C-alpha positions as CSV (number, residue, x, y, z in Angstrom):
1,M,122.0,133.8,54.8
2,I,125.2,132.4,53.4
3,L,128.3,134.7,53.5
4,T,131.3,133.4,51.7
5,T,134.7,134.7,50.5
6,T,134.5,132.5,47.5
7,P,132.9,133.7,44.1
8,S,130.4,130.8,44.2
9,I,128.7,128.5,46.6
10,E,129.3,124.8,46.1
11,G,126.1,122.9,45.5
12,K,124.1,126.1,45.0
13,N,123.2,127.9,41.8
14,I,123.4,131.7,41.8
15,T,120.1,132.8,40.1
16,G,120.8,136.6,40.3
17,Y,123.4,139.2,40.9
18,I,121.9,142.1,42.8
19,G,125.0,144.3,43.4
20,I,127.8,145.3,45.7
21,V,126.9,145.4,49.4
22,T,129.0,146.8,52.3
23,G,129.0,146.9,56.0
24,E,131.1,149.3,58.0
25,V,131.9,149.9,61.7
26,I,134.0,152.6,63.2
27,T,134.8,152.3,66.8
28,G,136.9,154.2,69.3
29,V,139.6,152.4,71.3
30,N,139.5,153.3,74.9
31,F,142.4,154.7,76.9
32,V,142.7,151.8,79.3
33,K,142.9,149.3,76.5
34,D,145.6,151.5,74.9
35,F,147.6,151.7,78.1
36,F,147.6,147.9,78.7
37,A,148.2,147.2,75.1
38,G,151.3,149.5,75.3
39,I,152.6,147.5,78.2
40,R,152.0,144.3,76.3
41,D,153.9,145.8,73.4
42,F,156.8,146.6,75.7
43,V,157.0,143.3,77.5
44,G,155.8,141.1,74.6
45,G,152.6,139.0,74.3
46,R,149.2,139.4,72.8
47,S,146.7,142.1,73.6
48,Q,143.5,140.3,74.4
49,S,141.5,143.5,74.8
50,Y,142.5,144.6,71.2
51,E,141.8,141.1,69.8
52,E,138.3,141.2,71.4
53,E,137.7,144.6,69.9
54,L,138.7,143.4,66.5
55,I,136.5,140.4,66.7
56,R,133.5,142.5,67.9
57,A,134.0,145.1,65.1
58,K,134.4,142.4,62.4
59,N,131.2,140.7,63.6
60,E,129.3,144.0,63.6
61,A,130.5,144.8,60.1
62,L,129.4,141.3,58.8
63,Y,126.0,141.8,60.5
64,E,125.6,145.2,58.7
65,L,126.6,143.5,55.4
66,E,124.0,140.8,56.0
67,T,121.3,143.2,57.0
68,R,121.9,145.4,53.9
69,A,122.0,142.4,51.6
70,K,118.6,141.2,53.0
71,Q,117.2,144.7,52.4
72,M,118.3,144.4,48.7
73,G,116.5,141.1,48.4
74,A,119.5,138.8,48.5
75,N,119.7,135.5,50.3
76,A,123.6,135.2,50.0
77,V,126.7,137.3,49.6
78,V,129.7,136.0,47.7
79,G,133.2,137.3,47.4
80,V,133.2,138.8,50.9
81,D,136.3,140.8,51.8
82,I,137.1,142.3,55.2
83,D,139.4,145.2,55.6
84,Y,140.8,146.8,58.8
85,E,142.0,150.4,59.0
86,V,143.3,152.6,61.8
87,L,141.9,156.2,61.8
88,G,142.5,159.4,63.7
89,Q,145.5,161.4,64.5
90,N,146.6,159.1,67.3
91,G,145.3,155.9,65.7
92,S,142.5,156.0,68.3
93,M,139.7,154.8,65.9
94,L,139.4,151.4,64.2
95,M,137.4,151.0,61.0
96,V,136.3,147.5,59.8
97,S,134.6,147.2,56.5
98,A,133.1,144.2,54.8
99,S,132.1,144.1,51.2
100,G,130.8,141.5,48.7
101,T,128.3,140.8,46.0
102,A,124.7,140.3,47.0
103,V,123.1,137.4,45.2
104,T,120.1,135.2,45.1
105,I,120.6,131.4,45.2
106,E,118.2,128.5,44.7
């Protein structure tokens, strides 16, 4: 299945627009990661543990998007958009959502 941020797929004809499709992941951020990320914030540098968590959550959201698009009968998704949001009172939850238009292509 092709997932693309563009509204069309070069070299492919869109034969049908099925509808909006989404994939969402909400994950908790663990205390140890928070602690070491706080130290990184204080001394500077990148937080590898948070970056890995963001990548994992993004990949899971895209997998959900693809799975739902297949269930709808699509073989591609165009106009994919990925959003990140921090949830919870202490910002201890991360939500990643992916959305796009499920389509059929030749």
